[in-house]
Biotite code that builds the C-alpha atoms (Angstrom):
import biotite.structure as struc

atoms = struc.array([
    struc.Atom([42.365, -19.021, -87.762], chain_id="A", res_id=1, res_name="MET", atom_name="CA", element="C"),
    struc.Atom([40.551, -21.176, -90.299], chain_id="A", res_id=2, res_name="ALA", atom_name="CA", element="C"),
    struc.Atom([37.198, -20.061, -88.531], chain_id="A", res_id=3, res_name="ALA", atom_name="CA", element="C"),
    struc.Atom([38.089, -16.521, -89.331], chain_id="A", res_id=4, res_name="LEU", atom_name="CA", element="C"),
    struc.Atom([36.890, -16.333, -92.943], chain_id="A", res_id=5, res_name="PRO", atom_name="CA", element="C"),
    struc.Atom([33.754, -18.479, -92.286], chain_id="A", res_id=6, res_name="SER", atom_name="CA", element="C"),
    struc.Atom([32.979, -16.033, -89.098], chain_id="A", res_id=7, res_name="ARG", atom_name="CA", element="C"),
    struc.Atom([33.589, -12.496, -91.351], chain_id="A", res_id=8, res_name="PHE", atom_name="CA", element="C"),
    struc.Atom([31.129, -14.198, -93.985], chain_id="A", res_id=9, res_name="LEU", atom_name="CA", element="C"),
    struc.Atom([28.436, -14.806, -91.464], chain_id="A", res_id=10, res_name="GLY", atom_name="CA", element="C"),
    struc.Atom([28.873, -11.252, -90.128], chain_id="A", res_id=11, res_name="ALA", atom_name="CA", element="C"),
    struc.Atom([28.913, -9.717, -93.423], chain_id="A", res_id=12, res_name="ALA", atom_name="CA", element="C"),
    struc.Atom([25.787, -11.565, -94.536], chain_id="A", res_id=13, res_name="ALA", atom_name="CA", element="C"),
    struc.Atom([24.109, -10.413, -90.950], chain_id="A", res_id=14, res_name="TRP", atom_name="CA", element="C"),
    struc.Atom([21.013, -8.991, -92.740], chain_id="A", res_id=15, res_name="PRO", atom_name="CA", element="C"),
    struc.Atom([19.850, -12.846, -93.672], chain_id="A", res_id=16, res_name="LEU", atom_name="CA", element="C"),
    struc.Atom([21.733, -14.815, -90.808], chain_id="A", res_id=17, res_name="THR", atom_name="CA", element="C"),
    struc.Atom([20.377, -13.039, -87.967], chain_id="A", res_id=18, res_name="ILE", atom_name="CA", element="C"),
    struc.Atom([16.923, -14.397, -88.570], chain_id="A", res_id=19, res_name="TRP", atom_name="CA", element="C"),
    struc.Atom([18.208, -17.833, -87.570], chain_id="A", res_id=20, res_name="THR", atom_name="CA", element="C"),
    struc.Atom([18.954, -16.542, -84.217], chain_id="A", res_id=21, res_name="SER", atom_name="CA", element="C"),
    struc.Atom([15.194, -15.875, -83.552], chain_id="A", res_id=22, res_name="LEU", atom_name="CA", element="C"),
    struc.Atom([14.697, -19.701, -83.122], chain_id="A", res_id=23, res_name="SER", atom_name="CA", element="C"),
    struc.Atom([17.230, -19.821, -80.166], chain_id="A", res_id=24, res_name="GLN", atom_name="CA", element="C"),
    struc.Atom([15.283, -17.830, -77.833], chain_id="A", res_id=25, res_name="PHE", atom_name="CA", element="C"),
    struc.Atom([13.895, -20.909, -75.927], chain_id="A", res_id=26, res_name="ARG", atom_name="CA", element="C"),
    struc.Atom([17.247, -22.020, -75.328], chain_id="A", res_id=27, res_name="ASP", atom_name="CA", element="C"),
    struc.Atom([18.439, -19.120, -73.324], chain_id="A", res_id=28, res_name="HIS", atom_name="CA", element="C"),
    struc.Atom([15.420, -18.544, -70.678], chain_id="A", res_id=29, res_name="PRO", atom_name="CA", element="C"),
    struc.Atom([17.797, -17.232, -68.034], chain_id="A", res_id=30, res_name="ALA", atom_name="CA", element="C"),
    struc.Atom([20.096, -15.507, -70.298], chain_id="A", res_id=31, res_name="ASP", atom_name="CA", element="C"),
    struc.Atom([20.284, -11.999, -71.701], chain_id="A", res_id=32, res_name="ASP", atom_name="CA", element="C"),
    struc.Atom([20.366, -13.549, -75.358], chain_id="A", res_id=33, res_name="TYR", atom_name="CA", element="C"),
    struc.Atom([17.323, -11.428, -76.263], chain_id="A", res_id=34, res_name="ILE", atom_name="CA", element="C"),
    struc.Atom([18.613, -8.065, -74.970], chain_id="A", res_id=35, res_name="GLU", atom_name="CA", element="C"),
    struc.Atom([21.627, -8.628, -76.915], chain_id="A", res_id=36, res_name="ARG", atom_name="CA", element="C"),
    struc.Atom([19.928, -9.841, -80.049], chain_id="A", res_id=37, res_name="THR", atom_name="CA", element="C"),
    struc.Atom([16.896, -7.546, -80.210], chain_id="A", res_id=38, res_name="PHE", atom_name="CA", element="C"),
    struc.Atom([19.211, -4.604, -81.336], chain_id="A", res_id=39, res_name="PRO", atom_name="CA", element="C"),
    struc.Atom([20.419, -6.306, -84.338], chain_id="A", res_id=40, res_name="ILE", atom_name="CA", element="C"),
    struc.Atom([17.050, -7.490, -85.178], chain_id="A", res_id=41, res_name="VAL", atom_name="CA", element="C"),
    struc.Atom([15.579, -4.119, -85.087], chain_id="A", res_id=42, res_name="ALA", atom_name="CA", element="C"),
    struc.Atom([18.471, -2.795, -87.116], chain_id="A", res_id=43, res_name="THR", atom_name="CA", element="C"),
    struc.Atom([18.073, -5.706, -89.631], chain_id="A", res_id=44, res_name="ALA", atom_name="CA", element="C"),
    struc.Atom([14.212, -4.700, -89.759], chain_id="A", res_id=45, res_name="ILE", atom_name="CA", element="C"),
    struc.Atom([15.312, -0.891, -90.401], chain_id="A", res_id=46, res_name="ALA", atom_name="CA", element="C"),
    struc.Atom([17.501, -1.924, -93.216], chain_id="A", res_id=47, res_name="PHE", atom_name="CA", element="C"),
    struc.Atom([15.386, -4.138, -95.090], chain_id="A", res_id=48, res_name="TRP", atom_name="CA", element="C"),
    struc.Atom([12.695, -1.554, -95.135], chain_id="A", res_id=49, res_name="LEU", atom_name="CA", element="C"),
    struc.Atom([15.344, 0.848, -96.295], chain_id="A", res_id=50, res_name="CYS", atom_name="CA", element="C"),
    struc.Atom([16.136, -1.509, -99.096], chain_id="A", res_id=51, res_name="VAL", atom_name="CA", element="C"),
    struc.Atom([12.725, -2.210, -100.218], chain_id="A", res_id=52, res_name="VAL", atom_name="CA", element="C"),
    struc.Atom([11.807, 1.516, -100.015], chain_id="A", res_id=53, res_name="ALA", atom_name="CA", element="C"),
    struc.Atom([14.874, 2.314, -102.227], chain_id="A", res_id=54, res_name="LEU", atom_name="CA", element="C"),
    struc.Atom([14.072, -0.141, -104.923], chain_id="A", res_id=55, res_name="ILE", atom_name="CA", element="C"),
    struc.Atom([10.393, 0.916, -104.734], chain_id="A", res_id=56, res_name="TYR", atom_name="CA", element="C"),
    struc.Atom([11.355, 4.670, -105.260], chain_id="A", res_id=57, res_name="LEU", atom_name="CA", element="C"),
    struc.Atom([13.858, 4.053, -107.824], chain_id="A", res_id=58, res_name="ASN", atom_name="CA", element="C"),
    struc.Atom([11.774, 1.894, -109.816], chain_id="A", res_id=59, res_name="SER", atom_name="CA", element="C"),
    struc.Atom([10.632, 3.258, -113.027], chain_id="A", res_id=60, res_name="SER", atom_name="CA", element="C"),
    struc.Atom([6.895, 3.222, -112.223], chain_id="A", res_id=61, res_name="GLY", atom_name="CA", element="C"),
    struc.Atom([7.403, 5.502, -108.860], chain_id="A", res_id=62, res_name="ALA", atom_name="CA", element="C"),
    struc.Atom([6.828, 8.904, -110.068], chain_id="A", res_id=63, res_name="SER", atom_name="CA", element="C"),
    struc.Atom([5.464, 9.986, -106.573], chain_id="A", res_id=64, res_name="GLY", atom_name="CA", element="C"),
    struc.Atom([3.856, 8.733, -103.522], chain_id="A", res_id=65, res_name="VAL", atom_name="CA", element="C"),
    struc.Atom([0.477, 9.242, -102.270], chain_id="A", res_id=66, res_name="SER", atom_name="CA", element="C"),
    struc.Atom([-0.717, 8.484, -98.631], chain_id="A", res_id=67, res_name="VAL", atom_name="CA", element="C"),
    struc.Atom([-4.457, 8.705, -97.769], chain_id="A", res_id=68, res_name="GLY", atom_name="CA", element="C"),
    struc.Atom([-6.355, 8.381, -101.037], chain_id="A", res_id=69, res_name="MET", atom_name="CA", element="C"),
    struc.Atom([-9.935, 9.433, -100.399], chain_id="A", res_id=70, res_name="GLU", atom_name="CA", element="C"),
    struc.Atom([-12.500, 10.211, -103.177], chain_id="A", res_id=71, res_name="GLU", atom_name="CA", element="C"),
    struc.Atom([-9.291, 10.460, -105.844], chain_id="A", res_id=72, res_name="GLY", atom_name="CA", element="C"),
    struc.Atom([-7.650, 13.204, -103.867], chain_id="A", res_id=73, res_name="GLU", atom_name="CA", element="C"),
    struc.Atom([-4.505, 12.431, -101.915], chain_id="A", res_id=74, res_name="ALA", atom_name="CA", element="C"),
    struc.Atom([-3.944, 13.660, -98.168], chain_id="A", res_id=75, res_name="ALA", atom_name="CA", element="C"),
    struc.Atom([-0.139, 13.618, -98.444], chain_id="A", res_id=76, res_name="VAL", atom_name="CA", element="C"),
    struc.Atom([1.710, 13.575, -101.807], chain_id="A", res_id=77, res_name="ARG", atom_name="CA", element="C"),
    struc.Atom([5.520, 13.812, -102.318], chain_id="A", res_id=78, res_name="LEU", atom_name="CA", element="C"),
    struc.Atom([6.371, 15.035, -106.020], chain_id="A", res_id=79, res_name="SER", atom_name="CA", element="C"),
    struc.Atom([9.294, 13.869, -107.911], chain_id="A", res_id=80, res_name="ARG", atom_name="CA", element="C"),
    struc.Atom([11.794, 16.070, -106.010], chain_id="A", res_id=81, res_name="ARG", atom_name="CA", element="C"),
    struc.Atom([10.470, 14.966, -102.728], chain_id="A", res_id=82, res_name="GLY", atom_name="CA", element="C"),
    struc.Atom([10.946, 11.251, -103.983], chain_id="A", res_id=83, res_name="VAL", atom_name="CA", element="C"),
    struc.Atom([14.519, 12.276, -105.254], chain_id="A", res_id=84, res_name="GLY", atom_name="CA", element="C"),
    struc.Atom([15.260, 13.684, -101.636], chain_id="A", res_id=85, res_name="VAL", atom_name="CA", element="C"),
    struc.Atom([13.681, 10.764, -99.809], chain_id="A", res_id=86, res_name="LEU", atom_name="CA", element="C"),
    struc.Atom([15.678, 8.363, -101.812], chain_id="A", res_id=87, res_name="SER", atom_name="CA", element="C"),
    struc.Atom([18.959, 10.222, -101.214], chain_id="A", res_id=88, res_name="SER", atom_name="CA", element="C"),
    struc.Atom([18.225, 10.140, -97.676], chain_id="A", res_id=89, res_name="VAL", atom_name="CA", element="C"),
    struc.Atom([17.492, 6.192, -97.752], chain_id="A", res_id=90, res_name="LEU", atom_name="CA", element="C"),
    struc.Atom([20.516, 5.748, -99.769], chain_id="A", res_id=91, res_name="ALA", atom_name="CA", element="C"),
    struc.Atom([22.651, 7.406, -97.022], chain_id="A", res_id=92, res_name="LEU", atom_name="CA", element="C"),
    struc.Atom([20.776, 5.499, -94.398], chain_id="A", res_id=93, res_name="ALA", atom_name="CA", element="C"),
    struc.Atom([20.955, 1.955, -95.712], chain_id="A", res_id=94, res_name="ALA", atom_name="CA", element="C"),
    struc.Atom([25.017, 1.687, -95.655], chain_id="A", res_id=95, res_name="PRO", atom_name="CA", element="C"),
    struc.Atom([24.927, 3.186, -91.914], chain_id="A", res_id=96, res_name="VAL", atom_name="CA", element="C"),
    struc.Atom([22.502, 0.809, -91.092], chain_id="A", res_id=97, res_name="LEU", atom_name="CA", element="C"),
    struc.Atom([24.299, -1.966, -92.549], chain_id="A", res_id=98, res_name="TYR", atom_name="CA", element="C"),
    struc.Atom([27.453, -1.059, -90.767], chain_id="A", res_id=99, res_name="VAL", atom_name="CA", element="C"),
    struc.Atom([26.081, -0.531, -87.589], chain_id="A", res_id=100, res_name="THR", atom_name="CA", element="C"),
    struc.Atom([24.311, -4.059, -88.101], chain_id="A", res_id=101, res_name="GLY", atom_name="CA", element="C"),
    struc.Atom([27.742, -5.389, -88.751], chain_id="A", res_id=102, res_name="PHE", atom_name="CA", element="C"),
    struc.Atom([29.462, -4.092, -85.937], chain_id="A", res_id=103, res_name="TRP", atom_name="CA", element="C"),
    struc.Atom([26.615, -5.102, -83.483], chain_id="A", res_id=104, res_name="LEU", atom_name="CA", element="C"),
    struc.Atom([26.374, -8.757, -84.709], chain_id="A", res_id=105, res_name="PHE", atom_name="CA", element="C"),
    struc.Atom([30.462, -9.089, -85.061], chain_id="A", res_id=106, res_name="ASN", atom_name="CA", element="C"),
    struc.Atom([30.571, -7.826, -81.137], chain_id="A", res_id=107, res_name="ALA", atom_name="CA", element="C"),
    struc.Atom([27.763, -10.034, -80.135], chain_id="A", res_id=108, res_name="ARG", atom_name="CA", element="C"),
    struc.Atom([29.341, -13.194, -81.973], chain_id="A", res_id=109, res_name="GLU", atom_name="CA", element="C"),
    struc.Atom([33.108, -12.092, -80.627], chain_id="A", res_id=110, res_name="GLU", atom_name="CA", element="C"),
    struc.Atom([31.977, -11.926, -77.016], chain_id="A", res_id=111, res_name="ARG", atom_name="CA", element="C"),
    struc.Atom([29.615, -14.937, -77.018], chain_id="A", res_id=112, res_name="TYR", atom_name="CA", element="C"),
    struc.Atom([31.151, -17.616, -79.001], chain_id="A", res_id=113, res_name="ARG", atom_name="CA", element="C"),
    struc.Atom([28.890, -20.767, -80.068], chain_id="A", res_id=114, res_name="ARG", atom_name="CA", element="C"),
])
């Protein structure tokens, strides 16, 4: 029971602690360690991209997003309204990705204890 709080804290910090498990791939050549770790890593990458995009879009300098600048003209441009909608979607997706990653990480740690 004493390990329960530390295990919960490790699972709660899964977006940070998952990267240490990448160094253990060589220790499990015949195991399905990669198969059970890859979904968590993919969720962590999506979570961090979502957080970075939220920070950028909600910063004071982000009035719009332009993609494909050519000769001073943007090929795709999101207006302030588009940025607001994208920010709202990302604000919904970030917690969903966090809960999904927490569940995946905790399920892996319960099933395959170290």
